[in-house]
C-alpha positions in Angstrom: 0.0 -0.3 -0.2 1.3 3.3 -1.3 1.9 5.4 1.9 -0.2 8.8 2.6 0.9 11.5 1.6 -0.7 13.5 4.8 -0.1 12.1 8.5 -3.5 13.3 9.9 -6.5 15.5 9.6 -7.9 17.9 11.4 -11.8 18.8 10.8 -13.9 21.5 12.7 -13.1 25.0 13.7 -11.7 27.5 12.3 -11.3 31.3 13.5 -10.0 34.2 13.9 -8.5 34.6 17.3 -8.3 38.6 19.0 -6.1 38.5 22.3 -6.6 41.3 24.1 -3.2 43.4 25.0 -3.6 44.5 28.1 -2.8 41.7 30.9 -4.8 41.6 34.6 -8.0 44.0 33.8 -11.8 42.8 32.2 -12.6 42.0 28.7 -14.9 45.4 28.9 -12.0 47.4 28.7 -9.5 45.9 26.7 -8.1 48.7 24.0 -5.9 47.0 22.1 -6.4 43.5 20.3 -3.3 41.2 18.0 -4.6 38.0 15.9 -4.1 35.0 15.4 -5.6 32.0 13.6 -7.6 29.6 15.8 -10.1 26.9 16.3 -9.2 23.9 18.2 -7.9 21.2 15.4 -6.8 24.5 13.0 -4.6 24.9 16.1 -3.6 21.4 16.6 -3.4 21.1 12.9 -0.5 24.4 13.4 0.7 22.9 15.9 1.5 19.6 14.2 3.2 21.2 11.0 5.6 23.0 13.2 6.4 19.9 14.8 8.1 19.0 11.8 4.8 16.7 10.0 2.4 17.1 7.6 -1.2 17.6 8.6 -4.2 18.4 6.4 -7.7 20.3 8.1 -11.1 20.1 6.4 -12.7 23.2 7.6 -15.1 26.3 5.9 -13.6 29.6 5.9 -15.6 33.0 4.4 -15.7 34.3 1.2 -13.5 37.6 2.6 -10.9 38.6 4.2 -10.4 37.0 7.3 -10.9 33.5 5.4 -8.0 34.2 3.7 -6.3 35.1 5.8 -7.1 31.4 8.0 -6.1 29.9 4.4 -3.3 32.2 3.8 -0.8 31.7 6.6 -2.4 27.7 7.5 -0.6 27.2 3.5 2.3 29.0 5.6 2.4 27.2 8.0 2.5 24.1 5.9 -0.9 23.0 6.7 -3.1 20.9 3.2 -5.8 23.0 2.6 -7.7 21.2 0.2 -10.4 20.3 3.2 -10.1 23.9 3.8 -13.6 25.5 1.7 -14.7 28.2 1.3 -18.0 29.2 2.5 -19.7 32.1 -0.4 -22.8 33.0 2.3 -21.4 32.5 5.5 -18.8 35.2 7.9 -15.4 33.6 9.0 -15.7 32.2 12.5 -14.3 34.8 15.3 -13.2 34.4 19.2 -12.6 36.9 21.5 -10.1 36.2 24.3 -8.4 37.7 27.3 -6.2 38.1 30.1 -7.3 38.7 33.4 -5.6 37.3 35.4 -3.9 33.5 36.1 -7.3 31.4 36.0 -9.6 34.1 34.9 -9.2 33.4 30.6 -12.5 35.9 29.6 -14.4 34.4 25.9 -16.2 35.3 23.6 -17.4 33.0 20.0 -18.6 35.0 17.6 -20.7 31.7 15.4 -24.1 32.1 14.8 -23.8 31.1 10.7 -20.7 30.5 10.9 -18.5 29.4 7.8 -17.3 26.2 10.1 -20.6 25.1 11.8 -22.4 24.5 8.2 -19.7 21.7 7.3 -22.2 19.1 6.0 -20.7 15.4 4.6 -20.5 17.3 0.9 -17.2 18.4 2.4 -15.8 14.8 3.4 -14.0 13.6 0.4 -13.5 10.2 0.1 -9.4 10.4 -1.8 -8.9 12.8 1.0 -9.9 11.0 3.7 -7.5 8.2 2.6 -4.2 11.0 2.0 -3.9 10.7 5.5 -2.3 8.0 7.8 -5.5 9.3 10.8 -8.0 12.0 11.7 -8.7 13.7 13.9 -12.4 14.9 14.7 -13.5 16.7 18.4 -16.4 17.2 20.1 -18.0 20.9 19.4 -18.3 19.1 16.0 -21.0 16.8 17.5 -23.5 19.5 18.6 -25.0 20.2 15.5 -26.9 17.6 12.9 -25.1 18.3 10.3 -21.4 18.5 11.4 -21.9 14.9 13.3 -23.0 13.8 10.4 -19.3 15.2 8.2 -17.6 14.3 11.2 -19.6 10.3 11.4 -18.1 10.5 7.6 -15.0 11.0 8.0 -14.4 8.6 10.7 -16.9 5.9 8.8 -14.3 5.6 5.7 -11.3 5.8 8.0 -12.3 3.3 10.1 -13.1 0.9 6.8 -9.9 1.7 5.1 -7.8 1.2 8.3 -6.8 4.0 9.1 -6.8 4.9 12.7 -9.3 7.9 14.1 -8.0 10.5 16.9 -10.8 12.0 19.1 -10.3 15.7 21.3 -13.0 15.5 23.6 -13.0 20.2 23.2 -15.9 20.2 25.2 -17.8 23.9 25.9 -20.5 24.1 26.7 -22.1 26.7 25.6 -21.2 25.4 22.6 -23.3 22.7 22.5 -26.1 25.6 24.1 -25.6 24.5 28.0 -24.4 27.8 28.8 -25.1 32.3 27.9 -23.2 33.3 24.9 -21.1 35.4 27.1 -20.1 32.3 28.7 -17.6 30.7 26.8 -14.9 30.8 29.6 -17.2 28.1 31.3 -15.0 24.4 31.1 -17.7 22.3 32.7 -21.3 21.9 33.0 -23.3 18.2 33.7 -25.2 16.9 30.7 -26.6 12.8 29.8 -27.7 14.6 26.7 -24.2 15.2 25.5 -22.6 12.1 27.5 -24.7 10.5 25.4 -23.7 12.0 21.8 -20.1 11.4 22.4 -20.6 8.2 23.5 -21.9 7.1 20.2 -18.8 7.8 19.0 -15.8 5.8 21.5 -16.2 2.8 19.8 -14.6 4.0 17.1 -11.9 6.5 18.0 -8.1 4.8 18.9 -7.3 7.3 20.5 -9.4 10.0 22.9 -7.9 13.2 24.9 -9.8 15.3 27.7 -9.6 17.0 30.5 -10.4 15.6 33.7 -13.5 17.4 33.6 -14.2 16.3 29.9 -13.4 12.8 30.8 -16.6 13.7 33.2 -18.7 14.9 29.8 -17.6 11.3 27.9 -18.2 9.2 30.6 -21.0 10.8 32.7 -20.4 11.0 35.6 -18.0 13.2 37.6 -15.9 10.8 39.1 -12.5 10.6 37.4 -11.5 7.1 37.3 -15.3 5.8 37.6 -15.6 7.3 33.6 -12.9 6.3 32.5 -13.6 3.0 33.5 -17.1 4.3 31.4 -15.5 5.3 28.2 -13.0 2.4 28.7 -15.8 -0.2 28.6 -17.1 1.5 25.8 -13.8 2.0 23.5 -10.4 0.0 23.1 -9.0 3.0 22.3 -5.9 4.8 24.5 -7.1 7.7 26.7 -5.0 10.6 27.9 -6.5 12.5 30.6 -5.5 16.2 30.3 -4.4 17.1 34.5 -3.0 21.0 33.9 0.3 21.3 35.9 0.5 17.7 37.1 1.3 16.6 33.2 -1.2 14.5 31.8 -1.6 10.3 32.8 -2.3 7.9 30.0 -4.5 4.1 30.1 -3.5 1.6 27.5 -5.9 -0.8 28.6 -8.0 -1.8 31.7 -8.1 1.3 34.1 -6.5 0.9 37.7 -7.8 1.7 41.0 -5.4 5.2 41.9 -5.2 8.0 38.2 -1.4 7.5 39.3 -1.2 4.7 37.9 -1.7 4.9 34.4 1.4 6.1 31.7 2.8 9.1 32.4 6.1 12.1 31.2 7.6 14.3 32.8 6.2 17.4 33.4 7.4 21.2 33.1 6.2 23.2 35.8 6.1 27.1 34.5 4.6 30.3 35.1 0.6 30.0 33.9 0.0 33.5 31.3 -3.0 32.3 29.3 -4.8 29.0 29.3 -6.5 28.9 26.3 -5.3 27.2 23.8 -3.2 25.0 25.8 -4.9 21.8 24.9 -4.1 22.1 21.5 -1.0 22.5 22.1 -0.7 19.6 23.5 -3.0 17.9 21.8 -0.2 18.2 18.5 2.6 17.3 21.0 1.2 13.9 21.3 0.3 13.4 17.9 3.7 13.8 17.1 4.6 10.8 19.1 1.5 8.5 18.6 1.2 9.2 14.5 5.3 8.2 14.5 4.3 5.4 17.1 7.2 6.5 19.8 6.9 5.0 23.5 4.0 6.7 25.1 6.1 8.1 28.3 7.4 9.8 24.5 4.4 10.8 24.1 3.6 12.4 27.1 6.7 14.1 27.3 6.0 16.3 23.7 2.4 16.8 24.8 3.4 18.3 27.7 6.1 20.6 26.9 4.2 21.6 24.4 1.3 22.2 26.2 3.9 24.3 28.7 4.5 26.2 26.0 1.0 27.7 25.1 0.4 28.4 28.9 3.6 30.5 29.6 2.6 32.7 25.8 0.1 34.8 25.1 -1.6 32.8 21.6 -2.4 29.3 20.0 -1.1 29.1 17.1 1.0 31.4 17.1 2.6 30.6 19.6 3.0 27.1 19.7 6.8 25.6 19.7 8.6 24.5 16.3 10.6 20.5 16.2 13.7 22.5 16.7 12.4 24.9 19.9 10.9 21.6 21.6 14.0 19.5 21.4 16.6 23.0 22.3 14.3 22.9 25.8 13.9 19.0 26.4 17.6 18.7 26.5 18.2 21.9 27.9 15.9 22.9 30.0 15.3 26.5 30.3 16.4 28.9 33.3 13.0 30.8 33.1 9.6 29.3 34.4 8.0 32.0 32.7 9.2 30.5 28.8 8.2 33.6 27.2 11.5 35.4 28.7 13.3 32.9 27.9 15.5 34.9 25.1 17.6 31.8 23.2 13.7 30.2 23.4 12.1 33.5 21.7 14.9 33.7 19.1 14.7 30.0 18.4 11.0 30.2 17.7 10.9 33.4 16.2 14.0 32.4 13.6 12.0 28.8 12.8 8.4 30.7 12.5 9.7 33.6 9.8 7.4 33.9 6.8 9.8 31.6 4.1 11.4 34.0 1.1 12.9 33.1 -1.7 17.5 32.4 -1.6 18.0 35.8 -2.8 17.0 39.5 -2.6 17.2 42.5 -4.9 16.4 45.4 -4.3 15.4 49.0 -5.0 16.8 50.9 -2.3 14.7 54.3 -2.6 13.9 55.6 1.1 16.4 58.3 0.6 15.5 62.0 1.8 17.8 64.0 2.2 19.4 63.3 -1.6 16.5 63.7 -3.1 15.1 67.4 -1.2 19.2 68.0 -2.3 18.7 67.1 -5.9 15.0 69.3 -6.3 16.3 72.0 -4.5 18.9 72.1 -6.9 16.8 72.1 -10.1 14.2 73.7 -8.3 11.3 71.6 -8.1 8.5 71.4 -5.9 9.4 69.1 -2.8 6.1 67.3 -3.2 7.4 66.0 -6.4 9.5 63.3 -4.3 6.1 61.3 -4.1 5.4 60.9 -7.3 9.7 59.7 -7.5 9.2 57.1 -5.5 5.1 56.2 -6.8 7.4 55.7 -10.3 9.8 53.8 -9.2 7.2 51.0 -7.8 6.3 50.8 -11.1 10.0 50.4 -12.3 10.2 47.6 -9.9 6.6 45.5 -11.3 7.8 46.5 -15.0 11.2 44.4 -13.7 10.0 41.6 -11.7 7.6 41.0 -13.9 4.9 38.6 -10.7 8.9 37.1 -9.7 9.9 36.6 -6.2 12.8 37.7 -4.9 12.8 41.7 -5.7 11.8 43.8 -2.8 12.3 47.8 -2.0 13.1 50.4 0.7 10.7 53.0 1.4 9.9 55.2 3.9 7.0 56.6 5.4 7.4 60.3 4.4 7.5 60.5 0.8 7.0 56.8 0.2 3.5 57.0 1.9 1.8 56.6 -1.1 4.8 54.4 -2.4 4.0 51.8 -0.1 0.6 51.8 -0.4 0.9 50.8 -4.3 3.1 48.0 -3.5 0.5 45.8 -0.9 -0.9 45.1 -4.7 2.7 42.8 -5.4 4.7 40.2 -3.6 7.2 42.6 -2.5 10.3 42.6 0.4 9.5 45.8 1.8 11.5 47.7 4.5 11.5 50.7 6.0 14.2 53.3 7.5 13.3 54.7 11.3 16.6 56.0 11.5 17.1 60.5 10.8 18.8 60.9 7.2 22.9 61.3 7.8 22.4 60.9 11.7 26.0 60.4 13.6 25.0 59.3 16.5 22.6 57.4 15.5 19.0 59.5 16.1 15.5 58.1 15.1 12.6 59.7 13.0 10.3 59.0 14.5 6.7 59.5 12.6 4.3 61.4 14.1 5.3 59.3 17.2 6.8 59.6 20.1 7.0 55.7 20.9 8.7 53.5 18.6 6.7 50.4 19.7 3.7 51.8 19.1 4.9 53.5 14.8 6.0 50.1 14.6 2.6 49.0 15.7 1.0 50.5 13.1 3.4 48.9 9.8 2.2 45.8 8.3 3.3 42.8 9.6 5.4 42.0 6.6 6.9 45.1 6.6 11.0 45.2 7.9 12.3 47.7 9.7 16.0 49.3 8.4 18.0 51.4 10.8 21.8 52.4 9.9 24.6 53.3 11.5 27.8 55.1 10.4 29.8 52.9 13.1 33.4 51.9 13.3 35.8 50.3 15.9 38.1 53.2 16.1 35.1 56.3 16.8 35.0 57.2 20.5 33.4 55.4 23.1 30.7 57.7 24.7 30.3 57.7 20.7 30.0 53.7 20.4 28.1 53.0 23.5 25.7 55.8 22.4 25.0 54.2 18.9 24.9 51.1 21.3 22.1 52.3 23.4 20.0 53.3 20.3 20.3 49.6 18.2 20.0 47.7 21.4 16.5 49.5 21.6 15.1 49.3 18.2 16.3 45.7 18.1 13.7 45.2 21.2 11.0 47.7 19.6 11.2 44.8 17.3 11.3 41.6 18.6 8.4 43.6 20.3 5.8 44.0 18.1 7.0 41.0 16.1 8.6 42.8 12.9 12.2 42.0 11.2 15.1 44.2 11.3 17.8 45.0 9.3 20.4 46.8 10.1 22.9 49.1 8.0 26.3 49.3 8.9 28.8 52.0 7.3 32.3 51.9 7.9 34.0 53.6 5.8 32.7 57.1 6.2 34.2 57.1 9.3 37.5 56.1 9.4 39.8 52.6 7.5 38.4 49.7 5.9 40.1 46.6 6.4 40.2 42.7 6.3 38.5 43.0 9.7 36.6 46.5 10.8 33.3 44.6 9.3 33.2 41.9 11.3 35.2 43.4 14.0 31.7 45.4 14.7 28.8 42.9 13.5 31.3 40.9 16.2 30.1 43.9 18.7 26.5 44.0 18.6 26.7 40.4 18.5 27.7 40.6 22.3 25.2 42.7 22.7 22.4 41.4 22.0 21.1 42.0 19.0 20.7 40.1 16.2 19.1 41.5 13.0 17.3 39.6 10.8 19.1 41.0 8.1 22.9 42.9 7.5 23.0 45.6 4.9 26.9 46.1 4.1 29.5 48.0 1.9 31.0 46.5 -0.3 34.8 45.3 1.6 37.6 45.6 0.2 38.6 41.3 0.0 37.0 38.1 -0.3 38.8 37.2 2.8 36.8 40.5 4.8 33.5 39.0 3.3 35.5 35.6 4.9 35.3 36.8 8.0 31.5 38.5 8.2 30.2 34.9 7.1 32.6 33.9 10.3 30.9 36.2 12.8 27.1 35.5 11.1 27.4 31.5 11.8 29.3 31.8 15.3 26.3 33.3 16.3 23.1 33.9 14.7 23.5 30.6 12.4 19.4 31.8 11.7 20.1 35.3 10.2 18.6 35.8 6.7 21.5 36.9 5.2 23.9 40.0 3.8 22.4 42.6 0.8 25.3 44.7 -0.8 24.9 48.0 0.0 25.6 50.0 -2.8 26.6 54.1 -1.7 26.4 56.2 -5.2 29.1 54.6 -6.9 28.3 53.5 -11.2 27.9 50.1 -12.0 31.0 49.0 -13.1 32.4 49.5 -9.7 29.4 47.2 -8.0 29.7 44.6 -10.8 33.3 44.1 -8.7 31.6 44.6 -5.3 29.4 42.0 -6.6 32.2 39.9 -7.8 33.8 40.1 -4.6 30.2 39.6 -2.4 29.5 37.3 -4.6 31.4 33.7 -3.4 30.5 34.2 0.8 27.1 32.0 0.8 26.0 34.6 3.9 25.6 37.3 0.7 22.6 37.0 -0.7 21.9 40.0 -3.0 21.8 44.2 -2.6 19.2 46.9 -2.0 21.0 49.6 -4.4 19.3 53.7 -4.3 21.1 56.4 -5.9 22.9 54.2 -9.2 19.3 53.6 -10.1 17.8 56.2 -10.0 20.1 59.4 -9.2 20.6 60.3 -13.2 16.7 60.0 -14.2 15.6 60.9 -11.4 16.9 64.5 -11.5 16.1 64.6 -14.7 12.4 63.9 -14.1 12.5 66.4 -11.8 13.6 68.5 -13.7 10.8 68.4 -16.3 13.5 66.9 -18.9 11.9 63.4 -18.4 8.1 62.3 -18.4 7.0 59.9 -16.9 7.1 56.7 -18.7 10.3 57.3 -19.6 11.4 58.1 -15.4 10.1 54.8 -15.2 11.6 52.6 -18.1 15.0 54.4 -17.4 15.1 53.5 -13.8 13.5 49.4 -14.9 16.1 49.8 -17.1 19.4 50.5 -13.8 17.8 48.2 -12.0 17.3 45.3 -14.7 21.1 45.8 -15.5 22.4 45.4 -12.0 19.9 42.5 -10.7 21.7 40.6 -14.3 24.5 42.0 -12.8 24.5 39.5 -9.5 22.9 37.0 -10.6 25.4 36.4 -12.6 28.2 37.1 -10.1 26.3 34.1 -7.8 25.6 32.2 -10.5 29.7 31.6 -11.0 29.2 31.3 -7.1 26.6 28.0 -7.6 29.7 26.7 -10.2 32.5 27.3 -8.3 
């Protein structure tokens, strides 16, 4: 038999979760919310993908922005979306969540006639079910006739063809109509009707997972051992009982007289920050072992660790650990009970969950402000024309890119505001400057706001923050310390609000550029705990200088995305030489060049000597020429 292409297919709820960012207050008082993909089986599928398996998902989303967000995020995470169907007549489900204290987590479900609640048997394709080794069903979707029929159909197909069935009891009383709309936080209300309904499916399950309260509802009694025995009477499945900070206990055969006589794995005592979604993270960790036939003890360890990560962080799926992160934690542990404060784990998490990018990056940099202002003044052009020029530069990149990936732009939020809006229609890598043009010591230009964090939070999540620092190892100590403090502030702000950071370094403007100069500066920044996602560096004197740069990156942050080469307004022939020197260094991924591309055409256009179409063509030709030069240099590296 051909091995299934997917490890498991989850089915059921899929929502957009809006998390209140104010911790320790009522949901009524929340002022800011952050968005993430949610819904129990959807969370679990993302958790599994992060742990290295190949999950699929059957659900419905609306034909609107939130539905597209879920689909796009699932694709980014590595979840197969063949079974994610778009419902044109319903909105995507929403959930609003908050943290009042370490025991109270208010939760509202907006699910009136939502898309995922409309799943029916037509959503279950037999070939798709058979493309996976197992299916995961959830208790909530047995609460409606249509979703109940859909899950039962999937289970029958799976059982008929020897696939395994996992059942997450996932009991939410108000989603069964047992509590009011505002009672999403309620975890248990006894109901003989719900118990009877769930017991009808237990015999067809190979794995049953739930908290003690969920075991109670499935077993129909409020004594945990008695409930487990009732489940065992109905099912030969492996039963996993989640016990919060005590970890879990698993029963593969007869139920003993004491819960502690079941199979257990190590627990991980952590500070409870938010319990919402922790069970889904736990489920992903347990399934990661169960699906590949690891020992039950290993399954428990992975599940407990994933649950520990989830309760120690704010959100659900977006906070779940990656496989590398989990393995580091299991090997090294953490000095922090609040895992969200562990800088090493946070860095692994950040670098292993960033959006994927093409292997090379060719960037048109036109974030210049003072240089273009001077140019406009020299030809007596209104400064307002600069904004139009930057918008035309977007057209030039579009013309060169022709829909291909690996292209980008550096644009500011002042003159480049309209140009930034224009890039939304294209799949460009975007970076934006934070520094005041030409400042030394480094001074930030916080556009109309006194708070760097507030500014970054206003940016689209995929925009990269760029900061230029003129820094030389021979600078006076007080100047170096001032610049280092500002860079560390930028780095911390970017990490705090989830924005990538590009650090641009120019040393030649304030001292001799020797082979070891740039590596020395970068090493110093790494010692300070500054680990930018990108470096933007000037042309270095030799291939050995580039080798030293690569060594510093390899030693301090192997997950760094890489280096792009800047231009400093040199002629194209000099850039070609710079490309040839830099290209043998595999850490160099491309270039971010500006004035070599736009200087001459921009001056002519500002002076009224070129039309809009002509300046677009001229900038596109210059940019295309540099792209070709870089690709030739990179190709030579590949064949070296």
